[in-house]
MMTF fields as JSON, N, C-alpha, C and O atoms, coordinates in Angstrom:
{
  "mmtfVersion": "1.0.0",
  "mmtfProducer": "UNKNOWN",
  "numBonds": 415,
  "numAtoms": 416,
  "numGroups": 104,
  "numChains": 1,
  "numModels": 1,
  "chainsPerModel": [1],
  "groupsPerChain": [104],
  "chainIdList": ["A"],
  "bondAtomList": [4, 2, 8, 6, 12, 10, 16, 14, 20, 18, 24, 22, 28, 26, 32, 30, 36, 34, 40, 38, 44, 42, 48, 46, 52, 50, 56, 54, 60, 58, 64, 62, 68, 66, 72, 70, 76, 74, 80, 78, 84, 82, 88, 86, 92, 90, 96, 94, 100, 98, 104, 102, 108, 106, 112, 110, 116, 114, 120, 118, 124, 122, 128, 126, 132, 130, 136, 134, 140, 138, 144, 142, 148, 146, 152, 150, 156, 154, 160, 158, 164, 162, 168, 166, 172, 170, 176, 174, 180, 178, 184, 182, 188, 186, 192, 190, 196, 194, 200, 198, 204, 202, 208, 206, 212, 210, 216, 214, 220, 218, 224, 222, 228, 226, 232, 230, 236, 234, 240, 238, 244, 242, 248, 246, 252, 250, 256, 254, 260, 258, 264, 262, 268, 266, 272, 270, 276, 274, 280, 278, 284, 282, 288, 286, 292, 290, 296, 294, 300, 298, 304, 302, 308, 306, 312, 310, 316, 314, 320, 318, 324, 322, 328, 326, 332, 330, 336, 334, 340, 338, 344, 342, 348, 346, 352, 350, 356, 354, 360, 358, 364, 362, 368, 366, 372, 370, 376, 374, 380, 378, 384, 382, 388, 386, 392, 390, 396, 394, 400, 398, 404, 402, 408, 406, 412, 410],
  "bondOrderList": [1, 1, 1, 1, 1, 1, 1, 1, 1, 1, 1, 1, 1, 1, 1, 1, 1, 1, 1, 1, 1, 1, 1, 1, 1, 1, 1, 1, 1, 1, 1, 1, 1, 1, 1, 1, 1, 1, 1, 1, 1, 1, 1, 1, 1, 1, 1, 1, 1, 1, 1, 1, 1, 1, 1, 1, 1, 1, 1, 1, 1, 1, 1, 1, 1, 1, 1, 1, 1, 1, 1, 1, 1, 1, 1, 1, 1, 1, 1, 1, 1, 1, 1, 1, 1, 1, 1, 1, 1, 1, 1, 1, 1, 1, 1, 1, 1, 1, 1, 1, 1, 1, 1],
  "groupList": [{"groupName": "MET", "atomNameList": ["N", "CA", "C", "O"], "elementList": ["N", "C", "C", "O"], "formalChargeList": [0, 0, 0, 0], "bondAtomList": [1, 0, 2, 1, 3, 2], "bondOrderList": [1, 1, 2], "singleLetterCode": "M", "chemCompType": "L-PEPTIDE LINKING"}, {"groupName": "ARG", "atomNameList": ["N", "CA", "C", "O"], "elementList": ["N", "C", "C", "O"], "formalChargeList": [0, 0, 0, 0], "bondAtomList": [1, 0, 2, 1, 3, 2], "bondOrderList": [1, 1, 2], "singleLetterCode": "R", "chemCompType": "L-PEPTIDE LINKING"}, {"groupName": "PRO", "atomNameList": ["N", "CA", "C", "O"], "elementList": ["N", "C", "C", "O"], "formalChargeList": [0, 0, 0, 0], "bondAtomList": [1, 0, 2, 1, 3, 2], "bondOrderList": [1, 1, 2], "singleLetterCode": "P", "chemCompType": "L-PEPTIDE LINKING"}, {"groupName": "SER", "atomNameList": ["N", "CA", "C", "O"], "elementList": ["N", "C", "C", "O"], "formalChargeList": [0, 0, 0, 0], "bondAtomList": [1, 0, 2, 1, 3, 2], "bondOrderList": [1, 1, 2], "singleLetterCode": "S", "chemCompType": "L-PEPTIDE LINKING"}, {"groupName": "PHE", "atomNameList": ["N", "CA", "C", "O"], "elementList": ["N", "C", "C", "O"], "formalChargeList": [0, 0, 0, 0], "bondAtomList": [1, 0, 2, 1, 3, 2], "bondOrderList": [1, 1, 2], "singleLetterCode": "F", "chemCompType": "L-PEPTIDE LINKING"}, {"groupName": "TRP", "atomNameList": ["N", "CA", "C", "O"], "elementList": ["N", "C", "C", "O"], "formalChargeList": [0, 0, 0, 0], "bondAtomList": [1, 0, 2, 1, 3, 2], "bondOrderList": [1, 1, 2], "singleLetterCode": "W", "chemCompType": "L-PEPTIDE LINKING"}, {"groupName": "GLY", "atomNameList": ["N", "CA", "C", "O"], "elementList": ["N", "C", "C", "O"], "formalChargeList": [0, 0, 0, 0], "bondAtomList": [1, 0, 2, 1, 3, 2], "bondOrderList": [1, 1, 2], "singleLetterCode": "G", "chemCompType": "PEPTIDE LINKING"}, {"groupName": "LEU", "atomNameList": ["N", "CA", "C", "O"], "elementList": ["N", "C", "C", "O"], "formalChargeList": [0, 0, 0, 0], "bondAtomList": [1, 0, 2, 1, 3, 2], "bondOrderList": [1, 1, 2], "singleLetterCode": "L", "chemCompType": "L-PEPTIDE LINKING"}, {"groupName": "THR", "atomNameList": ["N", "CA", "C", "O"], "elementList": ["N", "C", "C", "O"], "formalChargeList": [0, 0, 0, 0], "bondAtomList": [1, 0, 2, 1, 3, 2], "bondOrderList": [1, 1, 2], "singleLetterCode": "T", "chemCompType": "L-PEPTIDE LINKING"}, {"groupName": "VAL", "atomNameList": ["N", "CA", "C", "O"], "elementList": ["N", "C", "C", "O"], "formalChargeList": [0, 0, 0, 0], "bondAtomList": [1, 0, 2, 1, 3, 2], "bondOrderList": [1, 1, 2], "singleLetterCode": "V", "chemCompType": "L-PEPTIDE LINKING"}, {"groupName": "GLU", "atomNameList": ["N", "CA", "C", "O"], "elementList": ["N", "C", "C", "O"], "formalChargeList": [0, 0, 0, 0], "bondAtomList": [1, 0, 2, 1, 3, 2], "bondOrderList": [1, 1, 2], "singleLetterCode": "E", "chemCompType": "L-PEPTIDE LINKING"}, {"groupName": "ILE", "atomNameList": ["N", "CA", "C", "O"], "elementList": ["N", "C", "C", "O"], "formalChargeList": [0, 0, 0, 0], "bondAtomList": [1, 0, 2, 1, 3, 2], "bondOrderList": [1, 1, 2], "singleLetterCode": "I", "chemCompType": "L-PEPTIDE LINKING"}, {"groupName": "GLN", "atomNameList": ["N", "CA", "C", "O"], "elementList": ["N", "C", "C", "O"], "formalChargeList": [0, 0, 0, 0], "bondAtomList": [1, 0, 2, 1, 3, 2], "bondOrderList": [1, 1, 2], "singleLetterCode": "Q", "chemCompType": "L-PEPTIDE LINKING"}, {"groupName": "ALA", "atomNameList": ["N", "CA", "C", "O"], "elementList": ["N", "C", "C", "O"], "formalChargeList": [0, 0, 0, 0], "bondAtomList": [1, 0, 2, 1, 3, 2], "bondOrderList": [1, 1, 2], "singleLetterCode": "A", "chemCompType": "L-PEPTIDE LINKING"}, {"groupName": "TYR", "atomNameList": ["N", "CA", "C", "O"], "elementList": ["N", "C", "C", "O"], "formalChargeList": [0, 0, 0, 0], "bondAtomList": [1, 0, 2, 1, 3, 2], "bondOrderList": [1, 1, 2], "singleLetterCode": "Y", "chemCompType": "L-PEPTIDE LINKING"}, {"groupName": "CYS", "atomNameList": ["N", "CA", "C", "O"], "elementList": ["N", "C", "C", "O"], "formalChargeList": [0, 0, 0, 0], "bondAtomList": [1, 0, 2, 1, 3, 2], "bondOrderList": [1, 1, 2], "singleLetterCode": "C", "chemCompType": "L-PEPTIDE LINKING"}, {"groupName": "ASP", "atomNameList": ["N", "CA", "C", "O"], "elementList": ["N", "C", "C", "O"], "formalChargeList": [0, 0, 0, 0], "bondAtomList": [1, 0, 2, 1, 3, 2], "bondOrderList": [1, 1, 2], "singleLetterCode": "D", "chemCompType": "L-PEPTIDE LINKING"}, {"groupName": "HIS", "atomNameList": ["N", "CA", "C", "O"], "elementList": ["N", "C", "C", "O"], "formalChargeList": [0, 0, 0, 0], "bondAtomList": [1, 0, 2, 1, 3, 2], "bondOrderList": [1, 1, 2], "singleLetterCode": "H", "chemCompType": "L-PEPTIDE LINKING"}, {"groupName": "LYS", "atomNameList": ["N", "CA", "C", "O"], "elementList": ["N", "C", "C", "O"], "formalChargeList": [0, 0, 0, 0], "bondAtomList": [1, 0, 2, 1, 3, 2], "bondOrderList": [1, 1, 2], "singleLetterCode": "K", "chemCompType": "L-PEPTIDE LINKING"}],
  "groupTypeList": [0, 1, 2, 3, 3, 4, 5, 6, 3, 2, 1, 6, 1, 1, 7, 2, 0, 8, 0, 3, 9, 3, 10, 3, 9, 9, 4, 6, 3, 11, 2, 12, 2, 13, 14, 0, 2, 15, 10, 10, 15, 6, 13, 3, 9, 2, 9, 6, 10, 1, 16, 10, 17, 9, 15, 3, 10, 1, 1, 1, 7, 10, 14, 1, 7, 4, 12, 7, 1, 13, 10, 7, 13, 9, 4, 10, 6, 12, 3, 13, 10, 14, 7, 10, 3, 2, 12, 6, 1, 4, 13, 7, 5, 14, 13, 10, 1, 10, 1, 1, 7, 18, 1, 13],
  "groupIdList": [1, 2, 3, 4, 5, 6, 7, 8, 9, 10, 11, 12, 13, 14, 15, 16, 17, 18, 19, 20, 21, 22, 23, 24, 25, 26, 27, 28, 29, 30, 31, 32, 33, 34, 35, 36, 37, 38, 39, 40, 41, 42, 43, 44, 45, 46, 47, 48, 49, 50, 51, 52, 53, 54, 55, 56, 57, 58, 59, 60, 61, 62, 63, 64, 65, 66, 67, 68, 69, 70, 71, 72, 73, 74, 75, 76, 77, 78, 79, 80, 81, 82, 83, 84, 85, 86, 87, 88, 89, 90, 91, 92, 93, 94, 95, 96, 97, 98, 99, 100, 101, 102, 103, 104],
  "secStructList": [7, 7, 7, 5, 7, 4, 4, 4, 7, 5, 6, 6, 1, 7, 7, 6, 6, 7, 7, 7, 6, 6, 7, 7, 7, 7, 7, 7, 7, 7, 7, 7, 7, 1, 3, 3, 3, 7, 6, 6, 6, 7, 7, 3, 3, 3, 4, 4, 4, 6, 6, 6, 7, 7, 7, 7, 2, 2, 2, 2, 2, 2, 2, 2, 2, 2, 2, 6, 2, 2, 2, 2, 2, 2, 2, 2, 2, 2, 2, 2, 2, 2, 2, 2, 1, 2, 2, 2, 2, 2, 2, 2, 2, 2, 2, 2, 2, 2, 2, 2, 2, 2, 2, 7],
  "xCoordList": [82.571, 83.669, 83.09, 82.616, 83.15, 82.846, 83.964, 85.125, 83.634, 84.698, 85.214, 84.556, 86.647, 87.054, 87.018, 87.002, 87.007, 86.903, 88.178, 89.23, 88.087, 89.148, 90.139, 89.769, 91.421, 92.327, 91.98, 92.36, 91.252, 90.974, 89.855, 89.469, 89.307, 88.154, 86.911, 86.714, 86.104, 84.943, 83.981, 83.81, 83.22, 82.316, 81.24, 81.157, 80.447, 79.527, 79.984, 79.251, 81.141, 81.967, 82.573, 83.342, 82.219, 82.921, 84.243, 84.33, 85.218, 86.471, 86.261, 85.533, 86.848, 86.57, 87.134, 86.784, 87.945, 88.41, 87.454, 87.691, 86.558, 85.654, 84.41, 84.143, 83.639, 82.375, 81.328, 81.677, 80.141, 79.193, 78.508, 78.588, 77.993, 77.315, 76.33, 76.171, 75.762, 74.722, 75.481, 74.848, 76.674, 77.323, 77.954, 78.222, 78.132, 78.742, 79.386, 79.026, 80.349, 81.21, 80.715, 80.806, 80.244, 80.095, 80.953, 81.038, 81.677, 82.724, 82.09, 82.521, 81.218, 80.589, 81.373, 81.949, 81.412, 82.145, 83.449, 83.425, 84.496, 85.662, 85.612, 85.371, 85.823, 85.672, 86.707, 87.794, 86.223, 87.113, 87.765, 87.105, 89.008, 89.696, 89.038, 88.649, 89.027, 88.582, 89.622, 89.31, 90.893, 91.953, 93.022, 93.418, 93.573, 94.627, 95.905, 95.777, 97.041, 98.234, 98.363, 98.1, 98.718, 98.936, 100.234, 101.237, 100.081, 101.408, 102.505, 103.622, 102.307, 103.295, 104.078, 105.283, 103.22, 103.839, 103.594, 104.119, 102.773, 102.619, 101.609, 101.507, 100.93, 99.977, 98.687, 98.315, 98.055, 96.831, 95.869, 95.926, 95.081, 94.103, 92.687, 92.615, 91.64, 90.225, 90.027, 90.315, 89.441, 89.356, 88.466, 88.669, 87.505, 86.613, 87.392, 86.832, 88.225, 89.051, 90.39, 91.315, 90.47, 91.957, 92.283, 93.452, 91.171, 91.407, 91.679, 92.473, 90.999, 91.294, 92.699, 93.156, 93.379, 94.557, 95.657, 95.868, 96.288, 97.356, 98.744, 98.839, 99.695, 101.092, 101.78, 101.882, 102.362, 103.25, 104.592, 104.838, 105.437, 106.776, 107.567, 108.22, 107.516, 108.349, 107.96, 108.84, 106.708, 106.423, 106.688, 106.981, 106.657, 106.962, 108.419, 108.795, 109.259, 110.668, 111.036, 111.966, 110.426, 110.669, 110.048, 110.663, 108.999, 108.465, 109.541, 109.978, 109.866, 110.937, 112.243, 112.867, 112.651, 113.863, 113.766, 114.7, 112.528, 112.164, 112.171, 112.697, 111.563, 111.821, 113.02, 113.18, 113.967, 115.309, 116.421, 117.617, 116.015, 116.719, 117.994, 119.164, 117.444, 118.389, 119.431, 120.623, 119.026, 119.966, 120.958, 122.121, 120.453, 121.362, 122.366, 123.529, 121.997, 122.979, 123.942, 125.102, 123.577, 124.655, 125.547, 126.722, 124.968, 125.893, 126.798, 127.96, 126.23, 127.078, 128.315, 129.442, 127.963, 129.07, 130.045, 131.227, 129.729, 130.615, 131.236, 132.439, 130.799, 131.629, 132.487, 133.612, 132.217, 133.121, 134.166, 135.326, 133.833, 134.99, 135.988, 137.209, 135.358, 136.207, 137.129, 138.33, 136.469, 137.201, 138.414, 139.374, 138.389, 139.285, 140.451, 141.536, 140.263, 141.236, 142.148, 141.847, 143.317, 144.455, 143.834, 144.115, 143.033, 142.565, 141.632, 141.62, 140.773, 139.94, 140.71, 140.405, 141.555, 142.309, 143.054, 143.253, 143.496, 144.12, 142.992, 143.239, 141.709, 140.766, 140.296, 140.045, 140.202, 140.05, 141.123, 140.836, 142.321, 143.314, 143.371, 143.669, 143.115, 143.086, 142.026, 142.212, 140.791, 139.561, 139.769, 139.338, 140.439, 140.649, 141.687, 141.523, 142.822, 143.952, 143.29, 143.595, 142.319, 141.67, 140.739, 140.543, 140.12, 139.195, 140.13, 139.764, 141.288, 142.038, 142.716, 142.947, 143.059, 143.567, 142.614, 142.989, 141.369, 140.299, 140.034, 139.698, 140.169, 139.79, 140.96, 140.699, 142.229, 143.352, 143.402, 144.332],
  "yCoordList": [45.406, 45.835, 47.349, 48.039, 47.779, 49.205, 50.093, 49.684, 51.321, 52.349, 52.651, 52.479, 53.191, 53.437, 54.871, 55.675, 55.178, 56.638, 56.922, 56.353, 57.771, 58.211, 57.116, 56.242, 57.175, 56.151, 54.66, 53.731, 54.438, 53.178, 52.44, 51.331, 53.141, 52.425, 52.266, 53.035, 51.205, 51.212, 52.088, 52.312, 52.69, 53.826, 52.97, 51.745, 53.734, 53.252, 53.001, 53.222, 52.564, 52.397, 53.688, 54.275, 54.11, 55.504, 55.241, 54.456, 56.013, 55.711, 56.89, 57.856, 56.763, 57.548, 59.204, 60.163, 59.299, 60.528, 61.329, 62.479, 60.705, 61.086, 61.661, 61.347, 62.501, 62.971, 62.823, 63.059, 62.448, 62.459, 63.759, 64.702, 63.932, 65.131, 65.863, 67.08, 64.943, 65.4, 66.001, 66.666, 65.694, 66.035, 67.462, 67.793, 68.203, 69.574, 69.937, 69.479, 70.786, 71.189, 72.706, 73.546, 73.0, 74.554, 75.008, 74.509, 76.016, 76.584, 77.712, 78.011, 78.29, 79.636, 80.746, 80.753, 81.744, 82.905, 82.766, 82.102, 83.309, 83.349, 84.489, 85.636, 84.221, 85.177, 86.185, 85.914, 87.531, 88.579, 88.88, 88.698, 89.315, 89.594, 90.912, 91.879, 90.655, 91.876, 92.987, 94.144, 92.546, 93.441, 93.206, 92.062, 94.332, 94.391, 95.193, 96.177, 94.78, 95.7, 96.932, 97.07, 97.729, 99.264, 99.138, 98.494, 99.822, 99.786, 100.455, 100.119, 101.503, 102.345, 101.91, 102.129, 101.19, 100.883, 99.398, 98.957, 98.595, 97.306, 97.113, 95.951, 97.916, 97.659, 96.995, 97.303, 96.138, 95.357, 96.743, 97.403, 97.0, 98.068, 97.275, 96.514, 97.64, 97.122, 97.724, 98.891, 96.752, 97.253, 98.546, 99.336, 98.717, 99.824, 101.082, 102.163, 101.1, 102.2, 102.486, 103.006, 102.156, 102.345, 103.696, 104.081, 104.549, 105.986, 106.777, 107.716, 106.426, 107.098, 106.657, 107.403, 105.594, 105.228, 106.28, 106.86, 106.42, 107.271, 106.457, 105.903, 106.537, 105.752, 106.493, 107.712, 105.791, 106.444, 106.347, 105.364, 107.355, 107.36, 106.14, 105.535, 105.805, 104.775, 103.482, 102.765, 103.172, 101.961, 102.01, 100.931, 103.18, 103.259, 102.927, 102.113, 103.522, 103.314, 101.842, 101.323, 101.085, 99.644, 98.848, 97.82, 99.125, 98.389, 98.517, 97.565, 99.799, 100.008, 99.241, 98.681, 99.207, 98.409, 96.923, 96.262, 96.433, 95.086, 94.703, 93.686, 95.596, 95.366, 95.537, 95.052, 96.105, 96.228, 95.286, 95.372, 94.588, 93.738, 92.893, 92.839, 92.277, 91.62, 92.556, 92.264, 93.673, 94.536, 95.246, 95.508, 95.513, 95.735, 94.871, 95.266, 93.484, 92.339, 92.345, 92.093, 92.659, 92.609, 93.811, 93.713, 95.043, 96.194, 95.985, 96.392, 95.337, 95.097, 94.288, 94.572, 93.209, 92.35, 92.978, 92.703, 93.795, 94.416, 95.534, 95.63, 96.398, 97.296, 96.487, 96.943, 95.553, 94.785, 94.333, 94.538, 93.647, 93.235, 94.402, 94.284, 95.522, 96.58, 97.123, 97.361, 97.271, 97.615, 96.795, 97.285, 95.463, 94.515, 94.519, 94.086, 95.014, 95.248, 96.321, 97.168, 96.325, 97.405, 98.937, 99.852, 99.044, 100.346, 100.712, 101.855, 99.652, 100.11, 100.265, 101.228, 99.521, 99.834, 101.137, 101.687, 101.635, 102.831, 103.951, 104.886, 103.743, 104.564, 104.866, 106.003, 103.763, 103.822, 104.689, 105.552, 104.336, 105.047, 106.446, 107.242, 106.834, 108.215, 108.958, 109.978, 108.231, 109.002, 109.219, 110.198, 108.262, 108.4, 109.532, 110.38, 109.546, 110.621, 111.931, 112.834, 112.153, 113.498, 113.871, 115.055, 112.794, 113.179, 113.649, 114.496, 113.092, 113.627, 114.828, 115.573, 115.055, 116.526, 117.499, 118.566, 117.417, 118.359, 118.493, 119.591, 117.414, 117.639, 118.562, 119.407, 118.396, 119.032, 120.604, 121.259],
  "zCoordList": [84.223, 85.227, 85.584, 84.681, 86.819, 87.265, 86.905, 86.902, 86.596, 86.427, 87.806, 88.832, 87.741, 89.23, 89.418, 88.486, 90.677, 91.076, 91.848, 91.554, 92.802, 93.688, 94.161, 94.944, 93.668, 94.145, 93.726, 94.438, 92.556, 92.116, 92.846, 92.477, 93.974, 94.515, 93.539, 92.599, 93.853, 92.905, 93.382, 94.58, 92.295, 92.687, 93.586, 93.49, 94.446, 95.27, 96.75, 97.713, 96.833, 98.082, 98.412, 97.651, 99.537, 100.002, 100.848, 101.793, 100.352, 101.235, 102.481, 102.251, 103.618, 104.673, 104.325, 105.012, 103.284, 103.059, 102.015, 101.646, 101.676, 100.435, 101.107, 102.267, 100.399, 100.904, 99.64, 98.483, 99.969, 99.072, 98.577, 99.365, 97.666, 97.197, 98.33, 98.421, 99.094, 99.916, 101.419, 102.24, 101.552, 102.792, 102.391, 101.236, 103.472, 103.195, 104.539, 105.623, 104.345, 105.553, 105.844, 104.949, 106.986, 107.27, 108.18, 109.302, 107.766, 108.823, 109.547, 110.66, 109.075, 109.734, 109.297, 108.209, 110.173, 109.946, 110.752, 111.789, 110.369, 111.109, 112.164, 111.787, 113.418, 114.584, 114.237, 113.727, 114.595, 114.43, 115.929, 116.952, 115.941, 117.245, 117.719, 117.065, 119.102, 119.949, 120.16, 120.443, 120.0, 120.205, 119.294, 119.073, 118.687, 117.582, 118.063, 118.791, 117.668, 118.176, 117.505, 116.311, 118.165, 117.825, 116.838, 117.148, 115.647, 114.835, 115.253, 114.862, 116.117, 116.616, 117.845, 117.971, 118.876, 120.081, 120.488, 121.511, 119.668, 119.923, 121.031, 121.427, 121.544, 122.708, 122.102, 120.969, 122.822, 122.457, 122.735, 123.773, 121.716, 121.693, 121.184, 120.218, 122.048, 121.453, 120.169, 119.906, 119.241, 117.917, 117.753, 116.831, 118.656, 118.354, 119.082, 118.908, 119.627, 120.296, 119.623, 120.246, 118.416, 117.918, 117.563, 117.556, 117.225, 116.938, 118.089, 118.027, 119.279, 120.568, 121.195, 122.062, 120.864, 121.602, 121.353, 120.288, 122.461, 122.502, 123.073, 124.168, 122.116, 122.649, 123.547, 123.406, 124.638, 125.528, 124.762, 124.063, 124.897, 124.474, 124.832, 123.982, 125.998, 126.622, 125.913, 125.438, 125.83, 125.169, 123.822, 123.306, 122.976, 121.542, 121.435, 120.592, 122.252, 122.065, 122.537, 121.92, 123.561, 123.901, 122.688, 122.404, 121.963, 120.837, 119.644, 118.998, 119.481, 118.214, 118.561, 117.66, 119.8, 120.282, 119.995, 119.54, 120.304, 120.12, 118.528, 118.074, 117.844, 116.333, 115.836, 114.716, 116.341, 115.817, 116.528, 116.248, 117.259, 118.285, 117.433, 117.812, 116.223, 115.43, 114.958, 115.06, 114.445, 113.909, 114.965, 114.66, 116.131, 117.267, 117.476, 117.559, 117.592, 117.901, 116.925, 117.247, 115.459, 114.668, 114.662, 114.306, 115.081, 115.385, 116.607, 116.616, 117.641, 118.682, 118.424, 118.83, 117.675, 117.211, 116.391, 116.597, 115.474, 114.525, 115.341, 115.097, 116.222, 117.023, 117.938, 118.139, 118.434, 119.254, 118.542, 118.9, 117.423, 116.455, 116.101, 116.214, 115.669, 115.401, 116.665, 116.533, 117.799, 119.093, 119.38, 119.975, 118.939, 119.152, 118.258, 118.646, 117.018, 115.959, 116.291, 117.132, 115.63, 115.89, 115.729, 116.502, 114.707, 114.422, 115.558, 116.013, 116.062, 117.056, 118.396, 119.1, 118.763, 119.836, 120.002, 121.085, 118.665, 118.53, 118.905, 119.666, 118.272, 118.53, 119.961, 120.361, 120.686, 122.025, 122.829, 123.659, 122.467, 123.163, 122.855, 123.746, 121.677, 121.207, 122.014, 122.677, 121.84, 122.557, 124.04, 124.65, 124.551, 126.074, 126.257, 127.134, 125.377, 125.491, 125.328, 126.107, 124.296, 123.987, 125.163, 125.436, 125.914, 126.998, 128.149, 128.963, 128.176, 129.464, 129.327, 130.279, 128.135, 127.898, 127.943, 128.429, 127.533, 127.789, 129.262, 129.706, 130.076, 131.599, 132.159, 133.015, 131.679, 132.272, 132.064, 132.536]
}
């Protein structure tokens, strides 16, 4: 009786998922990206020009808001909830009252 190999198949018979010693897989090198995102503003910058890149303030602000979108959504929900509460409605009324008194 022959000894069993991978998943009990007899040695000498190859399963489709097995490889013989003479076979090899060559992946080559992993291609490197030509562009990388700027850490400050998120713009795609050629890898060789990262040191020369200058972020625009508008792009930096938009990127920061994009990063904080989940936190902003939570804050908006919490502030809306507060303003619907009795304390929040009083705060709105009082702020409006103070604003009108200062105008007069």
